[in-house]
C-alpha positions in Angstrom: 55.3 131.2 28.1 58.6 129.4 27.4 58.9 126.0 25.7 61.6 123.8 24.2 60.6 123.8 20.5 62.0 122.4 17.2 60.9 123.4 13.7 62.9 120.8 11.8 64.2 117.3 12.2 67.8 116.3 13.2 68.5 112.9 11.6 72.1 113.4 12.5 71.2 113.8 16.2 72.5 117.3 16.3 70.1 118.5 18.9 71.8 121.8 19.6 71.0 122.9 16.0 67.3 122.4 16.3 66.3 122.7 20.0 65.4 126.3 21.0 63.6 127.9 24.0 60.8 130.0 22.5 57.7 131.8 23.5 54.5 130.0 22.7 50.8 130.7 23.5 49.6 129.7 27.0 46.9 127.0 26.8 43.3 127.5 27.7 41.4 124.4 28.9 38.9 122.7 26.6 35.8 121.5 28.5 37.4 118.1 29.4 40.9 119.4 30.0 43.2 120.2 32.9 45.8 122.9 32.7 48.9 122.7 34.9 52.1 124.5 35.6 55.0 122.1 34.9 57.3 121.6 37.9 59.3 118.7 36.4 59.4 116.8 33.1 61.2 113.6 32.2 63.0 112.5 29.0 62.1 109.3 27.1 63.6 107.7 24.0 60.6 108.8 21.9 62.0 112.3 22.2 64.9 111.2 20.0 62.6 109.4 17.5 60.6 112.6 17.2 63.7 114.8 16.6 64.9 112.3 14.0 61.5 112.3 12.3 61.7 108.5 12.2 59.8 106.2 12.7 57.1 108.8 13.0 57.1 112.2 11.2 55.9 114.2 14.2 54.0 117.5 13.8 56.2 120.6 13.4 56.8 122.9 15.2 57.1 120.4 18.0 57.2 120.4 21.8 58.3 117.1 23.0 58.0 115.3 26.4 55.5 112.7 27.5 56.1 112.9 31.3 55.2 116.0 33.3 54.2 116.7 36.9 52.9 120.0 38.3 50.1 122.1 39.9 46.7 122.5 38.3 45.9 126.1 37.6 42.7 125.8 35.5 40.1 123.1 34.6 37.4 122.9 31.9 33.7 123.0 32.7 33.3 119.2 32.2 36.1 118.2 34.5 34.8 116.1 37.4 37.5 115.0 39.9 40.5 117.3 39.3 40.5 120.7 41.1 42.7 123.8 40.9 45.6 123.3 43.2 45.8 119.5 42.8 49.2 118.0 42.1 49.1 115.9 39.0 51.2 113.8 36.7 50.6 112.9 33.1 49.3 109.6 31.7 50.6 109.9 28.1 48.6 107.1 26.5 45.9 109.0 24.6 43.3 106.5 23.4 39.9 107.1 21.8 38.0 105.7 24.8 35.1 104.5 22.7 36.4 101.5 20.6 36.0 97.9 21.6 39.6 97.7 22.9 39.1 100.8 25.1 35.8 99.8 26.5 37.2 96.4 27.2 39.8 97.9 29.5 42.6 97.6 26.9 43.2 101.2 26.0 46.8 100.2 25.2 45.5 98.2 22.2 43.5 101.1 20.8 44.4 101.4 17.1 43.8 105.2 17.3 45.9 105.9 20.3 48.7 108.4 20.3 51.5 109.2 22.7 51.3 112.7 24.2 54.3 114.8 23.5 55.6 112.3 20.9 52.8 112.1 18.3 50.7 115.1 19.4 51.1 118.7 18.3 52.0 121.1 17.0 53.6 122.5 20.2 51.9 120.3 22.7 54.0 118.3 25.2 55.7 118.3 28.5 58.6 120.7 27.8 56.7 123.9 28.3 56.1 126.0 31.4 52.3 125.3 31.3 50.7 122.4 29.6 47.3 120.8 29.3 45.7 117.3 29.0 42.3 115.7 29.1 41.3 114.9 32.7 41.4 111.1 31.9 45.1 111.6 31.1 46.3 112.9 34.5 46.6 111.2 37.8 46.8 112.8 41.2 50.2 112.6 42.9 50.0 110.8 46.2 51.1 112.5 49.4 54.8 112.1 50.0 55.7 111.8 46.3 57.6 114.7 44.9 57.1 116.3 41.4 60.5 115.0 40.4 59.6 111.4 41.5 56.2 111.5 39.8 57.6 112.9 36.5 60.3 110.3 36.4 57.7 107.6 37.0 55.0 108.5 34.6 55.8 106.5 31.5 58.4 104.1 32.8 56.6 103.0 35.9 53.5 102.4 33.9 55.4 100.5 31.2 57.1 98.3 33.8 54.0 97.7 35.8 52.0 96.7 32.7 54.8 94.3 31.5 55.2 92.5 34.8 51.8 92.7 36.5 49.4 93.2 33.6 51.0 91.0 31.0 53.4 88.5 32.6 51.3 88.3 35.8 54.3 87.6 38.0 53.9 85.6 41.1 55.8 85.3 44.4 58.7 83.0 44.3 59.4 83.3 40.6 62.9 84.1 39.2 62.7 87.2 37.1 65.4 88.5 34.7 65.4 92.2 34.4 67.4 93.2 31.3 68.9 96.7 31.3 68.3 97.3 35.0 70.0 100.7 34.9 67.4 102.1 32.6 64.2 103.9 33.7 62.0 100.8 32.9 64.6 98.4 34.3 65.0 100.3 37.6 61.2 100.1 38.1 61.2 96.5 36.9 63.6 95.5 39.7 61.5 97.1 42.3 58.1 95.8 41.1 59.4 92.2 40.9 60.8 92.5 44.5 57.4 94.0 45.6 55.8 90.8 44.3 58.3 88.6 46.2 60.3 87.4 43.2 64.0 86.6 43.0 65.5 89.2 40.7 68.6 88.9 38.4 69.3 92.2 36.8 71.7 92.9 33.9 73.5 96.2 33.3 76.9 97.4 32.3 79.6 96.7 34.8 79.6 100.2 36.4 75.9 100.0 37.2 75.7 96.5 38.9 76.1 97.8 42.5 73.2 100.3 41.9 71.0 97.5 40.7 71.7 95.6 43.9 70.9 98.7 45.9 67.5 98.9 44.2 66.8 95.3 45.4 68.2 93.0 42.8 69.4 89.7 44.3 72.0 89.3 41.6 73.5 91.5 39.0 75.3 90.5 35.8 77.2 92.5 33.2 75.3 92.0 29.9 78.2 93.3 27.9 80.2 90.3 28.9 79.9 87.8 25.9 79.2 85.0 28.5 76.6 86.9 30.4 73.8 84.3 29.8 76.1 81.5 31.1 76.6 83.5 34.3 72.8 84.0 34.6 72.2 80.3 34.2 74.8 79.4 36.8 73.0 81.7 39.2 69.7 80.0 38.5 71.3 76.6 39.2 72.2 77.9 42.7 68.7 79.2 43.2 67.3 75.8 42.1 69.5 74.0 44.6 68.2 76.1 47.5 64.5 76.1 46.4 64.2 72.6 45.1 63.1 73.8 41.7 64.7 73.6 38.3 67.3 76.0 36.8 66.2 78.8 34.5 64.2 82.0 34.3 60.4 82.2 34.9 60.0 85.7 33.4 62.4 87.7 31.3 61.7 91.5 31.1 63.2 92.8 27.8 63.5 96.1 26.1 67.0 95.6 24.7 66.0 93.5 21.7 68.2 92.2 18.9 71.6 91.8 20.6 70.4 89.7 23.6 67.1 88.2 22.4 68.0 84.6 21.6 70.1 84.3 24.7 67.1 85.2 26.8 65.1 82.5 25.2 67.8 79.9 26.1 67.5 80.9 29.7 63.7 80.4 30.1 62.2 77.4 31.9 59.6 75.3 30.2 56.3 77.3 30.1 58.1 80.5 31.0 57.5 84.0 29.7 59.4 86.7 27.8 57.7 90.1 27.8 59.1 92.8 25.6 58.3 96.5 25.4 61.0 97.6 23.0 64.2 97.0 21.1 66.8 99.7 21.8 69.6 97.7 20.1 67.5 96.8 17.0 64.4 94.9 16.0 65.8 92.3 13.7 66.4 89.6 16.4 67.5 86.1 15.7 65.1 83.5 17.1 65.8 79.8 17.6 62.2 78.6 17.3 63.0 75.4 19.3 63.1 77.5 22.4 59.6 78.6 21.7 57.6 75.5 20.5 59.5 72.8 22.4 59.5 74.6 25.7 56.0 76.1 25.4 57.4 79.6 25.8 55.1 82.6 26.1 56.2 85.6 24.1 54.3 88.7 25.1 54.4 92.2 23.6 53.7 95.1 25.9 53.3 98.8 25.4 52.2 101.5 27.8 49.3 100.4 30.1 46.1 101.7 31.7 45.6 104.7 33.8 44.5 102.3 36.6 47.9 100.6 36.4 49.6 103.9 36.7 47.5 104.7 39.8 48.5 101.3 41.2 52.2 102.0 40.8 51.8 105.6 42.2 50.0 104.1 45.2 53.0 102.0 46.1 55.3 105.0 45.5 53.2 106.8 48.1 53.8 103.9 50.5 57.5 104.2 50.0 57.8 100.7 48.4 58.8 102.0 44.9 60.9 105.0 44.0 62.1 106.7 40.9 65.8 106.7 40.2 66.8 110.1 38.9 70.1 110.4 37.1 70.3 114.1 36.6 68.3 117.4 36.2 68.7 120.0 33.5 67.0 123.3 32.6 65.0 123.8 29.4 68.0 125.8 28.1 70.2 122.6 28.5 67.8 120.4 26.5 70.4 119.5 23.8 72.9 118.4 26.5 70.2 116.4 28.3 69.1 114.5 25.2 72.7 113.8 24.1 73.3 112.2 27.5 70.2 110.0 27.1 71.3 109.0 23.5 74.8 108.0 24.5 73.8 106.4 27.8 77.3 107.0 29.1 77.2 106.8 32.9 73.4 107.0 32.8 71.4 105.3 35.6 67.7 106.1 35.9 65.8 109.1 34.4 66.8 112.5 33.2 64.6 115.4 34.1 64.2 118.9 32.7 62.6 121.9 34.4 61.5 125.4 33.4 63.7 128.3 34.4 63.2 129.2 38.1 61.6 125.9 39.1 
C-alpha cells in the first residue's frame, strides 16, 4: 500500500526533499486493534516538528499524521464495539490506560502518553492508505458527518473542547476571547463558545475577520494591529454597558503564545481565566505578574483531551451545531505543497486535508 514516508529530517523545512510516496506493508490487526481504510487525513503542526526532528526525534522511517477517518476493514479478536464497515475517526492521544492519571479520567496527564502519527513508528500514522489503531483510540463517526469533516475535527475539535469545556469550564453569558480564530483550534473555539451561549471576540489577520464572524464570532479584531488589545478592551466596554457587568474578558483561549501573551493578561477581568494549548509564535513569553496575583487570574495549561470529550464534540457535529472548516485538500503526492502551506499560513483558514490517490 502507498504511504507518505520520510527517512531523514528536514531542519531547513525543505519538505519536497524528504517526503516520498512509497510502498509499505499493509497492517494486520493486533488483538485490540482496528484496521481501517483511510478516506481523509488532516495536517497538524506536529507534522512539521516531526520533519524537523525537533523538539522530538521521531522514529525513522516515519509516516506522519494524527488525524484520519475511514472505513473499518478488519478488527482484532479482543475488539468489543467496533465492527467491520463502521466509519471511524482517530483519537490520537495514546495513553497507558493503567496509571493513576489514566484511571482517574485524566488520560491527557499520563506521563507515558504519546501522540499517534507524531511520536509513534516507524511507519505508523495517518498518511497511508490503510492504518490501524487500538479500539480505544477510535470513535465512530456520527450520521451526517463526512470523512472530511471528521478528519478535520479529530485533534483540533478535541483540543478546543478540552480547553474551553474541560479546563476553563465556560458558562453562558461569559465573554470569551478566541486568539487565532482562523486556525483549526480557533475555528472550533469560536463555535464551542457560541454553543455554550458566550459572547465571542475572535482575533485573526485582517483577511480572515469576516470568516470568523461567519462562524459565529460576535466581534473580530486584527491581532496584527499593534493596538489590537485596546480595540478588544473597547469592545468589552460596550458589552459591559449593555449587560451591566464590568469590562474585560472572562476566558482567553490561547495558542499563539509569546507575541500576544501579556496583552491577553491585561484584558482579563478579576478572577478570569487564560487557557493555553500551545505557543506557535514562541514560548518565551513576557509576563507581568501583577496581572496574575493582583487580579486572581487562573492560568491553565491544556493538551489533547479524553476520548469522551471527542465523542461529545462529534455528537454536536452530528447535530449540525459544530462544523469543521476545511481550507484545502491535497493528494499524498502533494504532501510537500500541503505542509508548506500550513507552515507559511498564507491565506490559510481552517484545516488542510490529504487523501490517498483515487479517494
